N, CA, C and O atoms as a CHARMM CRD file, in Angstrom:
* protein
*
  348
    1    1 MET  N      4.42200   0.94500  -4.57300 PROA 1      0.00000
    2    1 MET  CA     5.73100   0.88200  -5.17500 PROA 1      0.00000
    3    1 MET  C      6.31500  -0.49300  -4.91300 PROA 1      0.00000
    4    1 MET  O      6.25400  -1.00900  -3.79700 PROA 1      0.00000
    5    2 GLY  N      6.86300  -1.05900  -5.92400 PROA 2      0.00000
    6    2 GLY  CA     7.42400  -2.39200  -5.77700 PROA 2      0.00000
    7    2 GLY  C      6.34800  -3.45100  -5.83200 PROA 2      0.00000
    8    2 GLY  O      5.15400  -3.15300  -5.78400 PROA 2      0.00000
    9    3 THR  N      6.78500  -4.69100  -5.93400 PROA 3      0.00000
   10    3 THR  CA     5.81600  -5.78100  -6.09500 PROA 3      0.00000
   11    3 THR  C      5.24100  -6.26600  -4.77500 PROA 3      0.00000
   12    3 THR  O      4.16200  -6.85800  -4.75800 PROA 3      0.00000
   13    4 GLN  N      5.93200  -6.03000  -3.67300 PROA 4      0.00000
   14    4 GLN  CA     5.46400  -6.56000  -2.39400 PROA 4      0.00000
   15    4 GLN  C      4.12000  -5.96700  -1.98400 PROA 4      0.00000
   16    4 GLN  O      3.28500  -6.66900  -1.41500 PROA 4      0.00000
   17    5 TYR  N      3.90500  -4.69300  -2.26500 PROA 5      0.00000
   18    5 TYR  CA     2.67100  -4.03900  -1.84000 PROA 5      0.00000
   19    5 TYR  C      1.76000  -3.70300  -3.01400 PROA 5      0.00000
   20    5 TYR  O      0.82700  -2.91300  -2.86800 PROA 5      0.00000
   21    6 ARG  N      2.01500  -4.27500  -4.13600 PROA 6      0.00000
   22    6 ARG  CA     1.21000  -4.00700  -5.31900 PROA 6      0.00000
   23    6 ARG  C     -0.19100  -4.56700  -5.13400 PROA 6      0.00000
   24    6 ARG  O     -0.37700  -5.63400  -4.54900 PROA 6      0.00000
   25    7 SER  N     -1.16300  -3.83900  -5.63600 PROA 7      0.00000
   26    7 SER  CA    -2.53700  -4.32700  -5.58800 PROA 7      0.00000
   27    7 SER  C     -2.71400  -5.44500  -6.61300 PROA 7      0.00000
   28    7 SER  O     -1.94800  -5.56000  -7.56900 PROA 7      0.00000
   29    8 ALA  N     -3.72300  -6.25200  -6.39400 PROA 8      0.00000
   30    8 ALA  CA    -3.96700  -7.37500  -7.29800 PROA 8      0.00000
   31    8 ALA  C     -5.46700  -7.61700  -7.41900 PROA 8      0.00000
   32    8 ALA  O     -6.23800  -7.39100  -6.48600 PROA 8      0.00000
   33    9 ILE  N     -5.84700  -8.08400  -8.59700 PROA 9      0.00000
   34    9 ILE  CA    -7.21000  -8.54600  -8.85000 PROA 9      0.00000
   35    9 ILE  C     -7.07700 -10.00900  -9.25000 PROA 9      0.00000
   36    9 ILE  O     -6.37100 -10.34300 -10.20200 PROA 9      0.00000
   37   10 PHE  N     -7.75800 -10.86900  -8.51700 PROA 10     0.00000
   38   10 PHE  CA    -7.74500 -12.28800  -8.82800 PROA 10     0.00000
   39   10 PHE  C     -9.09000 -12.65100  -9.43500 PROA 10     0.00000
   40   10 PHE  O    -10.13400 -12.45600  -8.81400 PROA 10     0.00000
   41   11 TYR  N     -9.05900 -13.17500 -10.63800 PROA 11     0.00000
   42   11 TYR  CA   -10.30600 -13.46500 -11.34100 PROA 11     0.00000
   43   11 TYR  C    -10.59200 -14.96600 -11.36900 PROA 11     0.00000
   44   11 TYR  O     -9.68200 -15.79300 -11.32000 PROA 11     0.00000
   45   12 ASN  N    -11.88500 -15.29300 -11.45000 PROA 12     0.00000
   46   12 ASN  CA   -12.33500 -16.67700 -11.53300 PROA 12     0.00000
   47   12 ASN  C    -12.88400 -17.04000 -12.90200 PROA 12     0.00000
   48   12 ASN  O    -13.14400 -18.21000 -13.17800 PROA 12     0.00000
   49   13 SER  N    -13.06000 -16.04200 -13.76100 PROA 13     0.00000
   50   13 SER  CA   -13.61400 -16.31000 -15.09100 PROA 13     0.00000
   51   13 SER  C    -13.03200 -15.31600 -16.09100 PROA 13     0.00000
   52   13 SER  O    -12.47500 -14.28400 -15.71800 PROA 13     0.00000
   53   14 LYS  N    -13.17700 -15.65400 -17.36000 PROA 14     0.00000
   54   14 LYS  CA   -12.71100 -14.75200 -18.41700 PROA 14     0.00000
   55   14 LYS  C    -13.45400 -13.42400 -18.35100 PROA 14     0.00000
   56   14 LYS  O    -12.85500 -12.37600 -18.59100 PROA 14     0.00000
   57   15 ASN  N    -14.74600 -13.44600 -18.03100 PROA 15     0.00000
   58   15 ASN  CA   -15.51700 -12.20000 -17.91800 PROA 15     0.00000
   59   15 ASN  C    -14.93600 -11.29000 -16.83600 PROA 15     0.00000
   60   15 ASN  O    -14.81500 -10.08300 -17.04700 PROA 15     0.00000
   61   16 GLN  N    -14.57700 -11.85100 -15.68700 PROA 16     0.00000
   62   16 GLN  CA   -13.97700 -11.05100 -14.61900 PROA 16     0.00000
   63   16 GLN  C    -12.64700 -10.45800 -15.07200 PROA 16     0.00000
   64   16 GLN  O    -12.36100  -9.29200 -14.80000 PROA 16     0.00000
   65   17 LYS  N    -11.84400 -11.24600 -15.75200 PROA 17     0.00000
   66   17 LYS  CA   -10.56200 -10.74500 -16.25700 PROA 17     0.00000
   67   17 LYS  C    -10.79000  -9.61400 -17.24800 PROA 17     0.00000
   68   17 LYS  O    -10.15200  -8.56400 -17.16200 PROA 17     0.00000
   69   18 ASP  N    -11.69900  -9.83100 -18.18700 PROA 18     0.00000
   70   18 ASP  CA   -11.98600  -8.80900 -19.19800 PROA 18     0.00000
   71   18 ASP  C    -12.49700  -7.52100 -18.55000 PROA 18     0.00000
   72   18 ASP  O    -12.10600  -6.42500 -18.95200 PROA 18     0.00000
   73   19 ASP  N    -13.37300  -7.65200 -17.54600 PROA 19     0.00000
   74   19 ASP  CA   -13.89600  -6.47300 -16.84500 PROA 19     0.00000
   75   19 ASP  C    -12.77600  -5.70400 -16.15300 PROA 19     0.00000
   76   19 ASP  O    -12.71900  -4.47700 -16.24200 PROA 19     0.00000
   77   20 ALA  N    -11.89400  -6.40900 -15.47200 PROA 20     0.00000
   78   20 ALA  CA   -10.78700  -5.76300 -14.76600 PROA 20     0.00000
   79   20 ALA  C     -9.87600  -5.03100 -15.74800 PROA 20     0.00000
   80   20 ALA  O     -9.47500  -3.89400 -15.49700 PROA 20     0.00000
   81   21 GLU  N     -9.55300  -5.67600 -16.85500 PROA 21     0.00000
   82   21 GLU  CA    -8.69500  -5.04400 -17.85900 PROA 21     0.00000
   83   21 GLU  C     -9.36800  -3.80900 -18.45800 PROA 21     0.00000
   84   21 GLU  O     -8.71000  -2.79800 -18.70000 PROA 21     0.00000
   85   22 LEU  N    -10.66400  -3.89000 -18.69300 PROA 22     0.00000
   86   22 LEU  CA   -11.40700  -2.75400 -19.23900 PROA 22     0.00000
   87   22 LEU  C    -11.37600  -1.56500 -18.27600 PROA 22     0.00000
   88   22 LEU  O    -11.12100  -0.43700 -18.69800 PROA 22     0.00000
   89   23 ILE  N    -11.62800  -1.80400 -17.01200 PROA 23     0.00000
   90   23 ILE  CA   -11.63100  -0.72000 -16.02400 PROA 23     0.00000
   91   23 ILE  C    -10.26200  -0.05400 -15.96200 PROA 23     0.00000
   92   23 ILE  O    -10.16900   1.17200 -15.91800 PROA 23     0.00000
   93   24 ILE  N     -9.21100  -0.84500 -15.95900 PROA 24     0.00000
   94   24 ILE  CA    -7.85400  -0.27200 -15.90400 PROA 24     0.00000
   95   24 ILE  C     -7.58000   0.55200 -17.15400 PROA 24     0.00000
   96   24 ILE  O     -7.01100   1.64000 -17.06600 PROA 24     0.00000
   97   25 ARG  N     -7.97700   0.04900 -18.30500 PROA 25     0.00000
   98   25 ARG  CA    -7.78500   0.83300 -19.54100 PROA 25     0.00000
   99   25 ARG  C     -8.54600   2.15100 -19.47200 PROA 25     0.00000
  100   25 ARG  O     -8.03100   3.18900 -19.88600 PROA 25     0.00000
  101   26 GLN  N     -9.77700   2.11300 -18.94900 PROA 26     0.00000
  102   26 GLN  CA   -10.57400   3.34100 -18.84100 PROA 26     0.00000
  103   26 GLN  C     -9.92400   4.33600 -17.87500 PROA 26     0.00000
  104   26 GLN  O     -9.84200   5.52800 -18.17300 PROA 26     0.00000
  105   27 LEU  N     -9.46800   3.85300 -16.73100 PROA 27     0.00000
  106   27 LEU  CA    -8.80900   4.73800 -15.75900 PROA 27     0.00000
  107   27 LEU  C     -7.56700   5.37300 -16.36300 PROA 27     0.00000
  108   27 LEU  O     -7.31800   6.56400 -16.17100 PROA 27     0.00000
  109   28 GLU  N     -6.79300   4.59000 -17.08800 PROA 28     0.00000
  110   28 GLU  CA    -5.58600   5.13100 -17.71200 PROA 28     0.00000
  111   28 GLU  C     -5.93100   6.12500 -18.82000 PROA 28     0.00000
  112   28 GLU  O     -5.26700   7.15400 -18.95100 PROA 28     0.00000
  113   29 ALA  N     -6.95700   5.83400 -19.61700 PROA 29     0.00000
  114   29 ALA  CA    -7.35700   6.73200 -20.69400 PROA 29     0.00000
  115   29 ALA  C     -7.86300   8.06600 -20.14900 PROA 29     0.00000
  116   29 ALA  O     -7.66900   9.11100 -20.77000 PROA 29     0.00000
  117   30 GLU  N     -8.51500   8.02400 -18.98100 PROA 30     0.00000
  118   30 GLU  CA    -9.02600   9.24100 -18.35600 PROA 30     0.00000
  119   30 GLU  C     -7.94700   9.98400 -17.57200 PROA 30     0.00000
  120   30 GLU  O     -8.18600  11.09200 -17.09000 PROA 30     0.00000
  121   31 GLY  N     -6.77700   9.39300 -17.44200 PROA 31     0.00000
  122   31 GLY  CA    -5.69800  10.05300 -16.72200 PROA 31     0.00000
  123   31 GLY  C     -5.97400  10.23600 -15.24000 PROA 31     0.00000
  124   31 GLY  O     -5.54300  11.22200 -14.64200 PROA 31     0.00000
  125   32 VAL  N     -6.69000   9.29300 -14.64700 PROA 32     0.00000
  126   32 VAL  CA    -7.05100   9.40800 -13.23800 PROA 32     0.00000
  127   32 VAL  C     -5.80600   9.43000 -12.36200 PROA 32     0.00000
  128   32 VAL  O     -5.75900  10.16200 -11.37300 PROA 32     0.00000
  129   33 TYR  N     -4.81000   8.64500 -12.70800 PROA 33     0.00000
  130   33 TYR  CA    -3.57000   8.58200 -11.93000 PROA 33     0.00000
  131   33 TYR  C     -2.41000   9.11000 -12.76100 PROA 33     0.00000
  132   33 TYR  O     -2.42600   9.02600 -13.98900 PROA 33     0.00000
  133   34 ASP  N     -1.41000   9.65100 -12.08800 PROA 34     0.00000
  134   34 ASP  CA    -0.25800  10.22900 -12.77200 PROA 34     0.00000
  135   34 ASP  C      0.64500   9.17200 -13.39500 PROA 34     0.00000
  136   34 ASP  O      1.35500   9.44100 -14.36300 PROA 34     0.00000
  137   35 ARG  N      0.61300   7.98400 -12.84000 PROA 35     0.00000
  138   35 ARG  CA     1.48000   6.90900 -13.31900 PROA 35     0.00000
  139   35 ARG  C      0.64200   5.76000 -13.86100 PROA 35     0.00000
  140   35 ARG  O     -0.56500   5.67900 -13.63200 PROA 35     0.00000
  141   36 LYS  N      1.31700   4.87600 -14.58500 PROA 36     0.00000
  142   36 LYS  CA     0.67100   3.68500 -15.12800 PROA 36     0.00000
  143   36 LYS  C      0.13300   2.83300 -13.97800 PROA 36     0.00000
  144   36 LYS  O      0.78900   2.70400 -12.94500 PROA 36     0.00000
  145   37 ILE  N     -1.03500   2.26000 -14.14800 PROA 37     0.00000
  146   37 ILE  CA    -1.61500   1.36600 -13.15000 PROA 37     0.00000
  147   37 ILE  C     -0.88500   0.02400 -13.23100 PROA 37     0.00000
  148   37 ILE  O     -0.79600  -0.57900 -14.30100 PROA 37     0.00000
  149   38 VAL  N     -0.37100  -0.43000 -12.10900 PROA 38     0.00000
  150   38 VAL  CA     0.42400  -1.65900 -12.08400 PROA 38     0.00000
  151   38 VAL  C     -0.27900  -2.78900 -11.33000 PROA 38     0.00000
  152   38 VAL  O      0.35600  -3.78000 -10.96900 PROA 38     0.00000
  153   39 THR  N     -1.55800  -2.65000 -11.09700 PROA 39     0.00000
  154   39 THR  CA    -2.31900  -3.70500 -10.43700 PROA 39     0.00000
  155   39 THR  C     -2.19800  -4.99200 -11.24600 PROA 39     0.00000
  156   39 THR  O     -2.44400  -5.00900 -12.45200 PROA 39     0.00000
  157   40 GLU  N     -1.82000  -6.05200 -10.57200 PROA 40     0.00000
  158   40 GLU  CA    -1.71400  -7.34700 -11.24700 PROA 40     0.00000
  159   40 GLU  C     -3.11300  -7.92100 -11.45100 PROA 40     0.00000
  160   40 GLU  O     -3.96300  -7.83800 -10.56400 PROA 40     0.00000
  161   41 ILE  N     -3.34000  -8.49200 -12.60700 PROA 41     0.00000
  162   41 ILE  CA    -4.58300  -9.20800 -12.88900 PROA 41     0.00000
  163   41 ILE  C     -4.16100 -10.64200 -13.16500 PROA 41     0.00000
  164   41 ILE  O     -3.50900 -10.93600 -14.16700 PROA 41     0.00000
  165   42 THR  N     -4.54200 -11.51900 -12.26300 PROA 42     0.00000
  166   42 THR  CA    -4.06000 -12.89200 -12.35900 PROA 42     0.00000
  167   42 THR  C     -5.14600 -13.88400 -11.96100 PROA 42     0.00000
  168   42 THR  O     -6.02800 -13.56900 -11.16200 PROA 42     0.00000
  169   43 ALA  N     -5.07300 -15.05600 -12.51300 PROA 43     0.00000
  170   43 ALA  CA    -6.07300 -16.08200 -12.22000 PROA 43     0.00000
  171   43 ALA  C     -6.00000 -16.49700 -10.75400 PROA 43     0.00000
  172   43 ALA  O     -4.91900 -16.63900 -10.18400 PROA 43     0.00000
  173   44 PHE  N     -7.16500 -16.68600 -10.16500 PROA 44     0.00000
  174   44 PHE  CA    -7.22300 -17.17700  -8.79000 PROA 44     0.00000
  175   44 PHE  C     -6.75500 -18.62700  -8.78400 PROA 44     0.00000
  176   44 PHE  O     -7.15800 -19.43700  -9.61900 PROA 44     0.00000
  177   45 ASP  N     -5.88900 -18.92700  -7.81500 PROA 45     0.00000
  178   45 ASP  CA    -5.39100 -20.28600  -7.71000 PROA 45     0.00000
  179   45 ASP  C     -5.67400 -20.83500  -6.31300 PROA 45     0.00000
  180   45 ASP  O     -6.50900 -21.72000  -6.12800 PROA 45     0.00000
  181   46 VAL  N     -4.96700 -20.29400  -5.35700 PROA 46     0.00000
  182   46 VAL  CA    -5.13500 -20.73400  -3.98000 PROA 46     0.00000
  183   46 VAL  C     -5.05000 -19.50000  -3.09000 PROA 46     0.00000
  184   46 VAL  O     -4.32400 -18.55500  -3.39600 PROA 46     0.00000
  185   47 PHE  N     -5.78300 -19.51400  -2.00400 PROA 47     0.00000
  186   47 PHE  CA    -5.82000 -18.35200  -1.12000 PROA 47     0.00000
  187   47 PHE  C     -5.27000 -18.73300   0.24300 PROA 47     0.00000
  188   47 PHE  O     -5.66200 -19.74500   0.82500 PROA 47     0.00000
  189   48 TYR  N     -4.35400 -17.91000   0.74500 PROA 48     0.00000
  190   48 TYR  CA    -3.80300 -18.08100   2.08100 PROA 48     0.00000
  191   48 TYR  C     -4.13700 -16.83600   2.89200 PROA 48     0.00000
  192   48 TYR  O     -3.62200 -15.75800   2.59300 PROA 48     0.00000
  193   49 PRO  N     -4.97500 -16.95400   3.89800 PROA 49     0.00000
  194   49 PRO  CA    -5.28200 -15.76900   4.71600 PROA 49     0.00000
  195   49 PRO  C     -4.01900 -15.23200   5.38600 PROA 49     0.00000
  196   49 PRO  O     -3.17700 -16.00100   5.85000 PROA 49     0.00000
  197   50 ALA  N     -3.90000 -13.92800   5.43100 PROA 50     0.00000
  198   50 ALA  CA    -2.77100 -13.29600   6.11100 PROA 50     0.00000
  199   50 ALA  C     -2.97100 -13.38600   7.61600 PROA 50     0.00000
  200   50 ALA  O     -4.05300 -13.70800   8.10700 PROA 50     0.00000
  201   51 GLU  N     -1.89300 -13.09000   8.33000 PROA 51     0.00000
  202   51 GLU  CA    -1.98100 -13.07600   9.78200 PROA 51     0.00000
  203   51 GLU  C     -2.99600 -12.02800  10.21700 PROA 51     0.00000
  204   51 GLU  O     -3.29700 -11.09700   9.47000 PROA 51     0.00000
  205   52 ASP  N     -3.52000 -12.18200  11.42600 PROA 52     0.00000
  206   52 ASP  CA    -4.56400 -11.28400  11.93100 PROA 52     0.00000
  207   52 ASP  C     -4.16100  -9.81300  11.85700 PROA 52     0.00000
  208   52 ASP  O     -4.99600  -8.96800  11.53500 PROA 52     0.00000
  209   53 TYR  N     -2.90400  -9.48800  12.14700 PROA 53     0.00000
  210   53 TYR  CA    -2.50400  -8.08400  12.15800 PROA 53     0.00000
  211   53 TYR  C     -2.48600  -7.46200  10.76300 PROA 53     0.00000
  212   53 TYR  O     -2.38700  -6.24200  10.63300 PROA 53     0.00000
  213   54 HSD  N     -2.58100  -8.28300   9.72600 PROA 54     0.00000
  214   54 HSD  CA    -2.66400  -7.76000   8.36000 PROA 54     0.00000
  215   54 HSD  C     -4.10800  -7.57900   7.89700 PROA 54     0.00000
  216   54 HSD  O     -4.35200  -6.88900   6.90700 PROA 54     0.00000
  217   55 GLN  N     -5.05400  -8.18100   8.58600 PROA 55     0.00000
  218   55 GLN  CA    -6.44400  -8.09600   8.17000 PROA 55     0.00000
  219   55 GLN  C     -6.94900  -6.66400   8.32000 PROA 55     0.00000
  220   55 GLN  O     -6.74300  -6.03000   9.35500 PROA 55     0.00000
  221   56 ASN  N     -7.61100  -6.16100   7.27900 PROA 56     0.00000
  222   56 ASN  CA    -8.14000  -4.79100   7.28100 PROA 56     0.00000
  223   56 ASN  C     -7.06500  -3.77700   7.65300 PROA 56     0.00000
  224   56 ASN  O     -7.31100  -2.83200   8.40200 PROA 56     0.00000
  225   57 TYR  N     -5.87600  -3.99200   7.11600 PROA 57     0.00000
  226   57 TYR  CA    -4.72800  -3.18600   7.52000 PROA 57     0.00000
  227   57 TYR  C     -4.98400  -1.69100   7.34600 PROA 57     0.00000
  228   57 TYR  O     -4.75600  -0.90800   8.26700 PROA 57     0.00000
  229   58 TYR  N     -5.44700  -1.30600   6.18700 PROA 58     0.00000
  230   58 TYR  CA    -5.65000   0.11700   5.94400 PROA 58     0.00000
  231   58 TYR  C     -6.67300   0.70500   6.91400 PROA 58     0.00000
  232   58 TYR  O     -6.42600   1.74500   7.52400 PROA 58     0.00000
  233   59 ASN  N     -7.80500   0.04800   7.05500 PROA 59     0.00000
  234   59 ASN  CA    -8.84400   0.57600   7.95100 PROA 59     0.00000
  235   59 ASN  C     -8.36900   0.66700   9.39400 PROA 59     0.00000
  236   59 ASN  O     -8.81700   1.53800  10.13900 PROA 59     0.00000
  237   60 ASN  N     -7.48200  -0.20800   9.78900 PROA 60     0.00000
  238   60 ASN  CA    -6.99000  -0.22400  11.16200 PROA 60     0.00000
  239   60 ASN  C     -5.72200   0.60700  11.37000 PROA 60     0.00000
  240   60 ASN  O     -5.28800   0.79400  12.50700 PROA 60     0.00000
  241   61 ASN  N     -5.12600   1.10400  10.29000 PROA 61     0.00000
  242   61 ASN  CA    -3.83500   1.79000  10.39600 PROA 61     0.00000
  243   61 ASN  C     -3.74900   3.03300   9.51500 PROA 61     0.00000
  244   61 ASN  O     -2.69100   3.31500   8.95200 PROA 61     0.00000
  245   62 LYS  N     -4.82400   3.76300   9.38900 PROA 62     0.00000
  246   62 LYS  CA    -4.85300   4.91500   8.48600 PROA 62     0.00000
  247   62 LYS  C     -3.81400   5.97900   8.82300 PROA 62     0.00000
  248   62 LYS  O     -3.45700   6.78400   7.96300 PROA 62     0.00000
  249   63 ASP  N     -3.32400   5.99500  10.06000 PROA 63     0.00000
  250   63 ASP  CA    -2.34300   6.99900  10.45500 PROA 63     0.00000
  251   63 ASP  C     -0.90000   6.54700  10.25100 PROA 63     0.00000
  252   63 ASP  O      0.02600   7.31400  10.51300 PROA 63     0.00000
  253   64 GLN  N     -0.69900   5.33100   9.79400 PROA 64     0.00000
  254   64 GLN  CA     0.66500   4.86900   9.52600 PROA 64     0.00000
  255   64 GLN  C      1.24200   5.65000   8.34000 PROA 64     0.00000
  256   64 GLN  O      0.50500   6.00300   7.41800 PROA 64     0.00000
  257   65 PRO  N      2.53800   5.91900   8.35500 PROA 65     0.00000
  258   65 PRO  CA     3.14200   6.72500   7.28400 PROA 65     0.00000
  259   65 PRO  C      2.84900   6.21600   5.86900 PROA 65     0.00000
  260   65 PRO  O      2.55000   7.01500   4.98100 PROA 65     0.00000
  261   66 TYR  N      2.92900   4.91600   5.64900 PROA 66     0.00000
  262   66 TYR  CA     2.67000   4.38400   4.30400 PROA 66     0.00000
  263   66 TYR  C      1.23900   4.68600   3.87900 PROA 66     0.00000
  264   66 TYR  O      1.00200   5.09000   2.74000 PROA 66     0.00000
  265   67 CYS  N      0.28600   4.49200   4.78200 PROA 67     0.00000
  266   67 CYS  CA    -1.11700   4.74900   4.45300 PROA 67     0.00000
  267   67 CYS  C     -1.33900   6.22700   4.15000 PROA 67     0.00000
  268   67 CYS  O     -2.01700   6.56900   3.18200 PROA 67     0.00000
  269   68 ARG  N     -0.77200   7.09500   4.97000 PROA 68     0.00000
  270   68 ARG  CA    -0.94900   8.54000   4.77400 PROA 68     0.00000
  271   68 ARG  C     -0.27700   9.01700   3.49200 PROA 68     0.00000
  272   68 ARG  O     -0.84500   9.82300   2.75500 PROA 68     0.00000
  273   69 ALA  N      0.92800   8.52500   3.22500 PROA 69     0.00000
  274   69 ALA  CA     1.70800   9.04300   2.09900 PROA 69     0.00000
  275   69 ALA  C      1.36200   8.40700   0.76400 PROA 69     0.00000
  276   69 ALA  O      1.47000   9.05700  -0.27500 PROA 69     0.00000
  277   70 VAL  N      0.95100   7.15500   0.77700 PROA 70     0.00000
  278   70 VAL  CA     0.74600   6.43600  -0.48100 PROA 70     0.00000
  279   70 VAL  C     -0.72700   6.14400  -0.74300 PROA 70     0.00000
  280   70 VAL  O     -1.24600   6.47500  -1.80900 PROA 70     0.00000
  281   71 ILE  N     -1.38700   5.53900   0.20400 PROA 71     0.00000
  282   71 ILE  CA    -2.76300   5.09100  -0.03900 PROA 71     0.00000
  283   71 ILE  C     -3.75900   6.24700  -0.00900 PROA 71     0.00000
  284   71 ILE  O     -4.58800   6.37000  -0.91100 PROA 71     0.00000
  285   72 ASN  N     -3.69000   7.09600   1.01800 PROA 72     0.00000
  286   72 ASN  CA    -4.67800   8.17600   1.15400 PROA 72     0.00000
  287   72 ASN  C     -4.77700   9.07400  -0.07400 PROA 72     0.00000
  288   72 ASN  O     -5.88800   9.33200  -0.53800 PROA 72     0.00000
  289   73 PRO  N     -3.65600   9.56700  -0.62600 PROA 73     0.00000
  290   73 PRO  CA    -3.79300  10.43900  -1.81100 PROA 73     0.00000
  291   73 PRO  C     -4.46100   9.73500  -2.99400 PROA 73     0.00000
  292   73 PRO  O     -5.26400  10.33900  -3.70500 PROA 73     0.00000
  293   74 LYS  N     -4.13100   8.46800  -3.20200 PROA 74     0.00000
  294   74 LYS  CA    -4.74100   7.73000  -4.31200 PROA 74     0.00000
  295   74 LYS  C     -6.23000   7.50300  -4.05700 PROA 74     0.00000
  296   74 LYS  O     -7.05500   7.66200  -4.95700 PROA 74     0.00000
  297   75 LEU  N     -6.55600   7.13500  -2.84500 PROA 75     0.00000
  298   75 LEU  CA    -7.95000   6.89400  -2.49800 PROA 75     0.00000
  299   75 LEU  C     -8.77100   8.17400  -2.58200 PROA 75     0.00000
  300   75 LEU  O     -9.88500   8.16400  -3.10400 PROA 75     0.00000
  301   76 ASP  N     -8.22800   9.27300  -2.07300 PROA 76     0.00000
  302   76 ASP  CA    -8.93600  10.55900  -2.13900 PROA 76     0.00000
  303   76 ASP  C     -9.21100  10.97200  -3.58300 PROA 76     0.00000
  304   76 ASP  O    -10.30200  11.43800  -3.90900 PROA 76     0.00000
  305   77 LYS  N     -8.22100  10.79700  -4.43200 PROA 77     0.00000
  306   77 LYS  CA    -8.37100  11.15800  -5.84200 PROA 77     0.00000
  307   77 LYS  C     -9.43900  10.29200  -6.51700 PROA 77     0.00000
  308   77 LYS  O    -10.26000  10.79000  -7.28800 PROA 77     0.00000
  309   78 PHE  N     -9.41700   9.01100  -6.22000 PROA 78     0.00000
  310   78 PHE  CA   -10.39000   8.09300  -6.80200 PROA 78     0.00000
  311   78 PHE  C    -11.80200   8.43000  -6.34900 PROA 78     0.00000
  312   78 PHE  O    -12.72000   8.49200  -7.16700 PROA 78     0.00000
  313   79 VAL  N    -11.97800   8.64700  -5.05100 PROA 79     0.00000
  314   79 VAL  CA   -13.30700   8.96300  -4.50200 PROA 79     0.00000
  315   79 VAL  C    -13.82900  10.26400  -5.09600 PROA 79     0.00000
  316   79 VAL  O    -15.00500  10.35600  -5.44800 PROA 79     0.00000
  317   80 LYS  N    -12.97400  11.26000  -5.20800 PROA 80     0.00000
  318   80 LYS  CA   -13.39600  12.53900  -5.76800 PROA 80     0.00000
  319   80 LYS  C    -13.87100  12.37200  -7.21600 PROA 80     0.00000
  320   80 LYS  O    -14.89100  12.93600  -7.61100 PROA 80     0.00000
  321   81 LYS  N    -13.13300  11.60600  -7.98500 PROA 81     0.00000
  322   81 LYS  CA   -13.44800  11.42800  -9.39700 PROA 81     0.00000
  323   81 LYS  C    -14.70600  10.57700  -9.61000 PROA 81     0.00000
  324   81 LYS  O    -15.47400  10.82600 -10.53900 PROA 81     0.00000
  325   82 TYR  N    -14.91500   9.57400  -8.75100 PROA 82     0.00000
  326   82 TYR  CA   -15.98700   8.60600  -8.98400 PROA 82     0.00000
  327   82 TYR  C    -17.03300   8.57700  -7.87400 PROA 82     0.00000
  328   82 TYR  O    -17.68000   7.54900  -7.67500 PROA 82     0.00000
  329   83 GLN  N    -17.21500   9.66500  -7.15700 PROA 83     0.00000
  330   83 GLN  CA   -18.15300   9.71900  -6.05300 PROA 83     0.00000
  331   83 GLN  C    -19.54100   9.25000  -6.43900 PROA 83     0.00000
  332   83 GLN  O    -20.18700   8.53800  -5.67200 PROA 83     0.00000
  333   84 ALA  N    -20.00500   9.63300  -7.60200 PROA 84     0.00000
  334   84 ALA  CA   -21.37100   9.29000  -8.02800 PROA 84     0.00000
  335   84 ALA  C    -21.54700   7.79300  -8.29500 PROA 84     0.00000
  336   84 ALA  O    -22.67000   7.28900  -8.28500 PROA 84     0.00000
  337   85 LYS  N    -20.44700   7.08900  -8.53100 PROA 85     0.00000
  338   85 LYS  CA   -20.53300   5.66500  -8.83300 PROA 85     0.00000
  339   85 LYS  C    -20.29200   4.78000  -7.62000 PROA 85     0.00000
  340   85 LYS  O    -20.46600   3.56300  -7.69700 PROA 85     0.00000
  341   86 LEU  N    -19.89700   5.37100  -6.51300 PROA 86     0.00000
  342   86 LEU  CA   -19.59600   4.58400  -5.32000 PROA 86     0.00000
  343   86 LEU  C    -20.84400   4.33400  -4.49700 PROA 86     0.00000
  344   86 LEU  O    -21.74000   5.17500  -4.44200 PROA 86     0.00000
  345   87 LYS  N    -20.89900   3.18500  -3.86400 PROA 87     0.00000
  346   87 LYS  CA   -22.04000   2.81800  -3.01600 PROA 87     0.00000
  347   87 LYS  C    -21.72500   3.15200  -1.58800 PROA 87     0.00000
  348   87 LYS  O    -22.55100   2.92400  -0.70400 PROA 87     0.00000
């Protein structure tokens, strides 16, 4: 919710951008999520590593309220729907 925690895909080529847009269209057409996907798709420009406490935040903080209430339900739904395609 909101732009601060919105997911993003940063692409380096037109093919990567096209692939990302296609996947989002497919997910929306299949109704995988209840709401519109708001993941930003934007050209890669410059990368600034986050502070250490932000690295692997979800994996290191799965019990935090935001992770439990927001991320876990979305991740569970995605894994259930696409289990056969995941590595």
